[in-house]
C-alpha positions as CSV (number, residue, x, y, z in Angstrom):
1,X,-0.8,157.0,42.8
2,X,-4.1,157.0,40.8
3,X,-4.9,159.8,38.4
4,X,-8.0,160.7,40.5
5,X,-5.5,161.5,43.3
6,X,-3.6,163.8,40.9
7,X,-6.9,165.7,40.5
8,X,-7.2,166.0,44.3
9,X,-3.6,167.3,44.6
10,X,-4.3,170.0,42.0
11,X,-7.5,170.9,43.7
12,X,-5.7,171.2,47.0
13,X,-3.0,173.5,45.4
14,X,-5.8,175.7,44.1
15,X,-7.3,175.8,47.6
16,X,-4.0,176.9,49.2
17,X,-3.6,179.6,46.7
18,X,-7.2,180.8,47.3
19,X,-6.4,181.1,51.0
20,X,-3.2,182.9,50.2
21,X,-5.1,185.4,48.2
22,X,-7.5,186.0,51.0
23,X,-4.6,186.7,53.4
24,X,-3.0,189.0,50.8
25,X,-6.3,190.9,50.6
26,X,-6.1,191.4,54.4
27,X,-2.5,192.4,54.1
28,X,-3.5,195.0,51.6
29,X,-6.1,196.5,54.0
30,X,-3.4,196.4,56.8
31,X,-1.0,198.3,54.5
32,X,-3.6,200.9,53.7
33,X,-4.3,201.4,57.4
34,X,-0.6,201.7,58.1
35,X,-0.3,204.3,55.4
36,X,-3.1,206.4,57.0
37,X,-1.5,206.1,60.5
38,X,2.0,206.9,59.3
39,X,0.6,209.9,57.4
40,X,-0.9,211.3,60.6
41,X,2.4,210.5,62.4
42,X,4.3,212.7,59.9
43,X,8.0,212.9,60.3
44,X,7.9,210.4,63.3
45,X,7.0,207.6,60.9
46,X,8.7,208.7,57.7
47,X,10.6,205.4,57.5
48,X,7.5,203.3,58.2
49,X,5.5,205.2,55.5
50,X,8.0,204.0,52.8
51,X,7.6,200.5,54.0
52,X,3.8,200.6,53.8
53,X,4.0,201.6,50.1
54,X,6.1,198.5,49.4
55,X,3.7,196.3,51.3
56,X,0.7,197.7,49.4
57,X,2.4,196.9,46.1
58,X,3.5,193.5,47.4
59,X,-0.1,192.6,48.5
60,X,-1.5,193.7,45.2
61,X,1.1,191.7,43.3
62,X,0.5,188.6,45.5
63,X,-3.2,188.8,45.0
64,X,-2.8,188.9,41.2
65,X,-0.2,186.2,41.1
66,X,-1.9,183.9,43.5
67,X,-5.1,184.1,41.5
68,X,-3.2,183.2,38.3
69,X,-1.6,180.2,40.1
70,X,-4.9,179.1,41.4
71,X,-6.4,179.2,37.9
72,X,-3.5,177.2,36.6
73,X,-4.0,174.6,39.3
74,X,-7.7,174.3,38.4
75,X,-6.6,173.8,34.8
76,X,-4.3,171.0,35.9
77,X,-7.2,169.4,37.8
78,X,-9.2,169.4,34.6
79,X,-6.3,168.0,32.6
80,X,-5.8,165.2,35.1
81,X,-9.4,164.3,34.9
82,X,-9.4,164.4,31.1
83,X,-6.2,162.4,31.0
84,X,-7.7,159.7,33.2
85,X,-10.8,159.5,31.1
86,X,-8.8,159.3,27.9
87,X,-6.5,156.6,29.3
88,X,-9.4,154.5,30.4
89,X,-10.8,154.7,26.9
90,X,-7.5,153.7,25.4
91,X,-7.1,150.7,27.8
92,X,-10.6,149.6,26.8
93,X,-9.7,149.7,23.1
94,X,-6.4,147.8,23.7
95,X,-8.2,145.2,25.9
96,X,-10.8,144.5,23.2
97,X,-8.0,144.3,20.5
98,X,-6.2,141.7,22.6
99,X,-9.1,139.6,23.6
100,X,-10.9,139.6,20.2
101,X,-7.9,139.9,17.8
102,X,-9.4,137.3,15.5
103,X,-12.9,138.6,15.4
104,X,-14.4,139.9,12.2
105,X,-13.9,143.6,11.5
106,X,-11.7,143.9,14.6
107,X,-9.5,146.3,12.6
108,X,-12.3,148.9,12.8
109,X,-11.2,149.9,16.3
110,X,-7.6,150.6,15.1
111,X,-8.6,154.1,14.0
112,X,-10.3,155.2,17.3
113,X,-7.4,153.6,19.2
114,X,-4.8,155.6,17.3
115,X,-6.8,158.8,17.8
116,X,-7.1,158.1,21.5
117,X,-3.4,157.5,21.8
118,X,-2.7,160.8,20.1
119,X,-5.1,162.6,22.4
120,X,-3.3,161.0,25.4
121,X,0.1,162.2,24.2
122,X,-1.3,165.7,23.7
123,X,-2.8,165.7,27.2
124,X,0.5,164.4,28.7
125,X,2.4,167.3,27.0
126,X,-0.1,169.9,28.2
127,X,0.0,168.4,31.7
128,X,3.8,168.7,31.8
129,X,3.7,172.3,30.5
130,X,1.1,173.3,33.1
131,X,3.1,171.8,36.0
132,X,6.2,173.5,34.8
133,X,4.4,176.9,34.6
134,X,2.9,176.3,38.1
135,X,6.4,175.6,39.5
136,X,7.8,178.8,38.1
137,X,4.8,180.9,39.3
138,X,5.0,179.4,42.8
139,X,8.8,180.2,43.0
140,X,8.3,183.8,41.9
141,X,5.6,184.4,44.5
142,X,7.7,182.7,47.2
143,X,10.5,185.1,46.4
144,X,8.1,188.1,46.9
145,X,7.0,186.8,50.2
146,X,10.5,186.2,51.4
147,X,11.1,189.9,50.7
148,X,8.0,190.7,52.8
149,X,9.4,188.8,55.7
150,X,12.5,191.0,55.6
151,X,10.5,194.1,55.3
152,X,8.2,193.1,58.2
153,X,11.3,193.0,60.4
154,X,12.4,196.4,59.3
155,X,8.9,197.7,59.9
156,X,9.1,196.7,63.6
157,X,12.3,198.7,63.9
158,X,10.7,201.7,62.3
159,X,7.6,201.4,64.5
160,X,9.7,201.5,67.6
161,X,11.0,204.9,66.6
162,X,7.5,206.5,65.9
163,X,7.1,208.2,69.2
164,X,3.4,208.4,70.3
165,X,2.4,206.4,67.3
166,X,4.6,203.5,68.3
167,X,1.9,201.2,69.8
168,X,-0.4,201.5,66.7
169,X,2.5,200.9,64.2
170,X,3.9,198.0,66.3
171,X,0.5,196.3,66.0
172,X,0.4,196.9,62.3
173,X,4.0,195.6,61.9
174,X,3.0,192.5,63.8
175,X,0.0,192.0,61.5
176,X,2.2,192.4,58.4
177,X,4.6,189.8,59.7
178,X,1.8,187.4,60.6
179,X,0.2,187.8,57.2
180,X,3.5,187.3,55.4
181,X,4.0,184.1,57.4
182,X,0.6,182.7,56.6
183,X,1.0,183.4,52.9
184,X,4.4,181.7,53.1
185,X,2.9,178.6,54.8
186,X,0.2,178.3,52.1
187,X,2.8,178.6,49.3
188,X,5.0,176.0,50.9
189,X,2.1,173.6,51.2
190,X,1.2,174.2,47.6
191,X,4.8,173.6,46.6
192,X,4.9,170.3,48.5
193,X,1.7,169.2,46.7
194,X,3.2,170.2,43.4
195,X,6.2,168.0,44.1
196,X,3.8,165.1,44.7
197,X,1.9,165.8,41.5
198,X,5.2,166.0,39.6
199,X,6.3,162.7,41.1
200,X,3.0,161.2,40.0
201,X,3.7,162.5,36.5
202,X,7.1,160.8,36.4
203,X,5.8,157.5,37.7
204,X,2.7,157.2,35.6
205,X,3.2,159.3,32.5
């Protein structure tokens, strides 16, 4: 896989996290609406009200975390581009050194070659570190969303016991479940792209 494709992979990861953030923002609005409805329902929706507080916190955390991950993915895109540019410069120096090894003053390119090699090693190290951080961040956010999936199931049970407010809360419970599922799908897609980027790192770096 070419390094330009690594850049594309990282950009796609950032895009998935951007979409996940947007869904989390909608989830936050849904949770606020649920909180208002359950407050009007009073004792009939006491169990649901506790759930909405958790969902509000989860949505806020997901928005923050997804934004951080997205920024990390953008940084990886920039690193991949810089790495490719630096590698091309190094290959050019090495090609000149091989093809004109007996030319006068050919040693003058040894200094720039060594500097470029050092820069390349530094970029490789930074790239590995960024990928590792991204993997940890994705896993942490996925764990949160797995918790949301469990809570969304509980919210459906609580909604069914909310008397006259049952229809409204059931719709909200369904919206919470759908949002959690959408976020989960975006995170899984980002995770798969990260696997491809990591494979690219192992094969080419």
